[in-house]
C-alpha positions in Angstrom: 101.8 102.6 107.5 103.7 105.7 106.4 106.7 104.6 108.4 106.5 101.2 106.7 106.6 102.9 103.3 109.6 104.9 104.3 111.5 101.8 105.4 110.5 100.1 102.2 111.8 103.0 100.1 115.2 102.8 101.9 115.3 99.0 101.3 114.6 99.5 97.7 117.4 102.1 97.4 120.0 99.7 98.9 118.7 96.7 96.9 118.9 98.5 93.6 122.4 99.8 94.4 123.8 96.4 95.4 122.0 94.8 92.5 123.6 97.2 90.0 127.1 96.2 91.1 126.4 92.5 91.0 124.8 92.8 87.6 127.8 94.7 86.3 130.1 91.9 87.5 128.0 89.3 85.7 127.8 91.4 82.5 131.5 92.0 82.4 132.1 88.2 82.3 130.5 88.0 78.9 131.6 91.3 77.5 133.0 89.6 74.4 129.5 88.4 73.3 126.7 90.7 72.1 123.1 90.4 71.0 120.6 87.9 72.2 123.3 85.3 72.9 125.1 87.9 75.1 121.9 88.6 77.1 121.4 84.8 77.6 124.9 84.4 78.9 124.6 87.4 81.2 121.4 86.1 82.8 123.0 82.8 83.8 126.0 84.3 85.5 125.7 83.8 89.3 126.6 87.5 90.2 123.9 88.7 87.7 121.3 86.3 89.2 122.2 87.5 92.7 121.8 91.0 91.4 118.4 90.2 90.0 117.4 88.7 93.4 118.5 92.0 95.0 116.4 93.9 92.4 113.4 91.7 93.1 113.6 92.5 96.8 114.0 96.1 95.9 111.0 96.0 93.6 108.7 94.5 96.2 109.9 97.2 98.7 109.3 99.8 96.0 105.7 98.7 95.5 105.1 98.9 99.3 106.6 102.4 99.4 104.4 103.6 96.5 101.2 102.7 98.4 101.7 105.8 100.7 104.5 108.0 99.2 104.3 110.1 96.0 106.2 109.0 92.9 108.5 112.0 92.9 109.7 111.1 96.5 110.1 107.4 96.0 111.8 107.8 92.6 114.1 110.4 94.1 115.1 108.0 96.9 115.8 105.4 94.3 118.3 107.7 92.6 120.4 107.4 95.8 121.1 103.9 94.8 123.5 105.5 92.3 125.5 106.6 95.3 125.3 103.1 96.8 126.6 101.7 93.5 129.5 104.2 93.5 130.5 103.6 97.1 130.5 99.8 96.6 132.4 100.1 93.4 135.0 102.2 95.3 135.3 99.5 97.9 136.0 97.1 95.1 139.0 99.2 94.0 137.6 102.1 91.9 138.6 105.6 93.0 136.1 108.3 94.2 137.4 111.8 94.0 136.4 114.6 96.3 134.0 115.8 93.6 132.3 112.5 93.7 131.9 112.7 97.5 130.5 116.2 97.1 128.1 114.9 94.5 126.9 112.2 97.0 126.4 114.9 99.6 124.4 117.1 97.2 122.2 114.1 96.4 121.7 113.4 100.0 120.7 117.0 100.8 118.3 116.9 97.9 116.6 113.8 99.3 116.3 115.4 102.7 114.6 118.5 101.3 112.2 116.3 99.2 111.4 114.3 102.3 110.4 117.4 104.2 108.3 118.8 101.3 106.5 115.6 100.2 102.9 114.9 101.3 102.3 111.2 101.9 99.0 110.0 100.4 97.4 107.2 98.5 97.4 107.4 94.7 94.1 108.2 93.0 92.6 105.5 90.8 93.0 106.0 87.0 90.5 105.2 84.3 90.7 102.0 82.3 91.6 104.0 79.2 94.5 105.5 81.0 95.7 102.1 82.0 95.7 100.9 78.4 97.5 104.0 77.3 100.2 103.3 79.9 100.5 99.8 78.6 100.7 101.0 74.9 103.6 103.3 76.0 105.8 100.1 76.1 106.4 100.7 72.4 108.6 103.8 73.2 111.5 102.1 75.0 111.4 99.3 72.4 112.0 101.9 69.6 114.8 103.6 71.6 116.4 100.2 72.2 116.2 99.3 68.6 118.1 102.4 67.7 120.7 101.8 70.4 121.6 98.4 69.2 122.8 99.9 65.9 125.3 102.2 67.6 128.9 101.7 68.7 129.6 100.4 72.2 129.7 103.6 74.4 126.9 105.5 72.5 124.9 102.2 72.5 125.3 101.9 76.3 124.0 105.4 76.9 121.0 105.1 74.6 120.2 101.6 76.0 120.3 103.1 79.5 117.8 105.7 78.2 115.6 103.0 76.9 115.9 101.1 80.2 115.0 104.2 82.1 111.9 104.8 80.0 110.8 101.1 80.5 111.3 101.4 84.3 109.4 104.6 84.2 106.4 102.7 82.8 106.9 100.2 85.7 107.0 103.0 88.3 103.9 104.7 86.9 102.0 101.4 86.7 103.0 100.4 90.2 101.7 103.7 91.6 98.5 103.2 89.8 98.1 99.5 90.9 98.6 100.6 94.5 95.3 102.5 94.4 93.4 99.3 93.5 92.4 96.5 95.9 94.5 93.3 95.7 92.5 90.4 94.1 92.0 88.1 91.1 90.6 91.0 89.1 94.1 92.5 88.9 95.0 89.8 86.4 93.1 91.7 83.7 94.5 95.1 84.8 96.6 96.6 82.0 98.7 98.3 84.7 99.8 94.9 86.0 100.8 93.8 82.5 102.7 97.0 82.1 104.8 96.2 85.1 105.5 92.7 83.7 106.2 93.8 80.1 108.2 97.0 80.7 110.0 95.4 83.6 111.3 92.7 81.2 112.2 95.3 78.5 114.0 97.4 81.1 115.9 94.4 82.5 117.1 93.3 79.0 118.2 96.8 77.9 119.9 97.4 81.3 121.9 94.2 80.9 123.0 95.1 77.4 123.9 98.7 78.6 126.1 97.3 81.5 127.8 95.0 79.0 128.9 98.1 77.0 129.4 100.9 79.5 130.4 101.9 83.0 128.1 100.7 85.8 127.6 104.1 87.4 127.1 106.0 84.1 124.5 103.5 83.0 122.8 103.5 86.4 122.8 107.3 86.6 121.2 107.8 83.2 118.6 105.1 83.9 117.6 106.6 87.2 117.6 110.2 86.1 115.0 109.2 83.5 113.2 107.1 86.1 113.2 110.1 88.5 112.1 113.0 86.2 109.4 111.4 84.0 107.4 109.5 86.6 107.6 112.5 89.0 105.8 114.7 86.4 103.3 112.0 85.6 102.6 111.4 89.3 101.8 115.1 89.8 99.5 115.2 86.8 97.9 111.8 86.9 97.9 110.5 90.4 97.3 113.6 92.5 100.8 113.5 94.1 101.3 116.8 96.0 103.7 118.9 98.0 102.9 120.3 101.4 101.5 123.9 101.1 104.3 126.5 101.4 107.1 123.9 100.8 107.1 124.1 97.0 110.5 125.8 97.1 112.0 123.0 99.2 110.6 120.4 96.8 112.0 122.2 93.7 115.4 122.7 95.3 115.5 119.2 96.5 114.6 117.8 93.2 117.2 119.9 91.4 119.9 118.8 93.9 119.0 115.2 93.6 119.2 115.3 89.8 122.4 117.4 89.9 124.1 114.9 92.3 123.1 112.0 90.2 124.2 113.6 86.9 127.6 114.6 88.5 128.1 110.9 89.4 128.0 110.1 85.7 131.6 111.2 85.5 132.5 108.3 87.7 133.6 105.1 85.8 134.1 101.7 87.4 
């Protein structure tokens, strides 16, 4: 099953990368409209709907990956979708400099080191109280997004990307927690399941608005850096995610390189 989780993580990476570019195309078609009307117009664009379909496939693959692999590894693999986004954008006519290619290489090396150091294992079950706390954390990205909507275009895009990243962080944490529970009707009352639904919707809306206001790779990079760092720490503290004994240095270096490569790609604009 570990092999299936690895394949699922790679599918999620590609799906999110392709989805980001398709969503950007759809969002740009309605760049002249903002607010709720702007979101509605974005969501009905065919490229954006195809992007959402790619995201949906990636999300299911992500859930499969989280059943066996620790959060810090899965979320790090997902950051590689920033590289996928950048390469596809380059094929569409945008220019990647040698520094961008180096950044992609650094990101790749970081993921390899993390893959070596990670110890696959099922997540431990969390208490019901912890589940409700995770659901209540949905308020944080909402507050960040409310602030972002009052800012000018570029600052607004960056803060919206932060809010989107925080929301998708809640989704990742809840998904790792849900993976420890048996699948059944009882899941319908699980606050972790409702966290996935609620914060997934919040993240999707904020991400759409951010793409409308800023460069696809910058927005994606900020979103995924937040998604990478915060869930990774929570996974270590809450779900018992671990690194193989003696490989802590590999894990730390890999994590730093993955973050560094992603941040460096924020300089790339579509």
